[in-house]
C-alpha angles and dihedrals in degrees: 000000000000118000110239115251113255126222122193120210112194129187119223113210113069089354111058086023130035093234144045105259095219089054088054091046089055090056088055104043104036104073101184108084096211093047091043092057092051093048092046093053091050092047090050090049092051091046092053092047090052095043092049093047095246095127132020114276092235091057091049092052095045095051094045095050091046090057094052106057086200127178134207090252089066093060095075091052090048092052092051089051095047092052086069092047101063109134112266096234090051093051095056095045100067089133090068093051091048094048094049102029091130092052103042117097129185108211113179143159085221126089132284093217091076102019099063096055091049100047090045086067087075096038101263110157114246090224088059092059116097116182144125125285129224122243112218135185124231091276092055095253112150104238102167145310140279102280092191090065109105089221091070089064132081110267085018096141092052091049092048093052092045090055091056092064094217114187120210133027119341119206119188123203117189148120102229142079090245089061092053090049088070090063092040089056089057094245100109124061093209137010119208116197105219110212105169091109106016136005120207116193094211089056100040094053091058098045125112086218136000110230113192090188139012086251090067091052092049092046093051092050096040092241128150110288136175090225129064090214131014111256092217087069091061108094122203122199113202119194138177102032098292114188116278091239089075092051090048092052094050092048092047087054088056098249124143109249127201118186127203112179101213139038122280131226117237098265092044090050092049090054091053100046104065095101101021120122099178125033122195119194142153126211104300103060111084111215100202131181088258092055092046090052088055091057108073093165098043111128105162140020123200120202103200091204138052101267128069101184088110088066126073093231094181093055090047092050094047089054095046095251115146121219127205129184137177106251096169109021099091099029095108093049093054092045093051090050091051092050092048093049093047089055094044093049093044090054095043090235094148094061094039091052091049092051092048090053086058092049096258114137107209108173102170140127092216111126091003116123141172116240093223110112094012121130112246114199113201117195107200118027101205127120095309098036094050094047090048087052092058096046094045091051089051087058091054100261124142105236127211126173142186128199132167087229122061107258132184111246115238120221112335097333116140123222118225118214095216138023089238091058091054095046092052097054105035124102088194124030120197127180123219104159129135127255101256115143093246089064093065110129094351084154112052140134094303093051093048088051089060094054125096121266107263095021121165113228131197132183114187093146119074130334097231096055093079130059099234095199091054091046093051091048092052093048090051092048092051094241086119107046095184133019138182122190125179100166132053138193089244122025128186114262092226142002093270096061118094116249114228125186141146086234096066114114097010119141122265090359121141113203121187130178100246094287101136090118096028103109121125089243094051095045092049091049091050092045089054098043105044097046091046090057093047093046090050090052093049093045103038109007093247112159101177113147094008116149100227110017129080103266115247125171105198134200120244115278110245128170091342143088119241119219112201119198126183115186144160111276099255128132122273104026096116090051091052091050092051093044090055090050092047093048088056092046092242119163116225114221096181138349132196128186132180131161141191128192092281110032145019122222119203125183117189123182114202140176114280093239109074143120104280090208088081089074090066091045091056091050090054097051106120114261092023112148101180137349130184140164127230130196 
């Protein structure tokens, strides 16, 4: 049985290009900015009325051209502008336009004078362009349009296609009511509402399918595409008030984005994850094994913070889900907060401020000390602890640190061999450890007992690393003369939930709602860094700086297909992959393998011409976790 021939009818304004050409022409030919804005708004109103079928098309065209006072000399400038306004998903799908150049038609209520030069950029034949024509006077002023052209009439597009006598299936891609009319007239087999640039409710509701990009249309119809999978089908779930920069980056990439302001409990999260490809969280949402099992399409998780103890990393790894965090992006913010709190507590500013708010004037140097010359004990000498060390030394403090891993001391800092040694000598103790389970209650009653009388204590690390009852008791007894806590064993899920703690109301105690890294600068840095890593993984397979995957930094993919294979780390998988490729006579252009104790990660770049059945073979290799193809 012969496959029916396919014909593709594509609209121009707001479909082939991102803009309405007459809007752009207004920007060019109306010099006065104030007048231009008024004219532009009226042109846009008339365009929408015509596109949505609210007024006759002829009326819409007449009124718009009358507003412009355009001249032939403006057309060249307009063409130059429109060449930079071709829709993104059209630009990267030249292969489709080349493969079907005889069967692609541009049918528009716009004007040939500027349409033909633009669509030729992608190889559309001029003879396959059907549009209106300008009427000009002897001075080149645009005075109207060819009223004999069928495309100036209502139902004009349908009549134009009908006159072509096309045999086979007719697919229409457009954003306007006049495009849907082709299907309504019974001439088109399917109408696809194109929403990459504009979405009109009256058009979308009548469409056979909504196609946010040309990639979606090509994917649905199994046509040549520059992408292995339409980006609009990749759904991103963003929780916990993550900075808008991340949302902007995902949307620019073409992903669907759903935003929920707060954290979710386990069952709520499970209900949301069934069609999510990318999950973005901060520290409050717990991504458990149960939640991960409820996310069959999940590919990547972004922790928009430093820690990842809220994520079941083992479960993610076993299911082939990559995890990224932001280990450096908010370091400076936390360090500055620690320095500020050390100074405020050393000077007793918290208590003095509280008294002053109650009308009590307490001008006294008692209990107020400089930090210069004081011994700062840093527990945890990672990114934050080490940077704090440098800044504190610059302020004249004597810095000591303890870490379970051997670390090189920066500047003149002194390493302590044991935690007990550090606690006994420090005037100020500050915690900067990670959230691993073994760090639970590393500071409790016994550790407070070792500290100096009148010590200042800070926890800007993790809530569960300190025994809160023991801390409260030592503040009340005066053993700790100043305390700052930014993290708590239990934290409210959102800003509406009441905060409860034994530390509330205690003297010279600074409490903050887990905001050590919550500066605008830090959150913007995190919102730039984490999405960029996830987008790179989705687009190229790069896993560099991931938390749980073998780290691979990959070259750009050019003129090749990339076969990505995630498998359990058992012997013989690479040989089975290469045997499958050899059996299908596939040439390998490049191959990259890295493993950790749980998984192996193989990237294979191959020629674009190969037997696609090998993709199924790779998926069915024993111990395969996930496999996908990129191009």
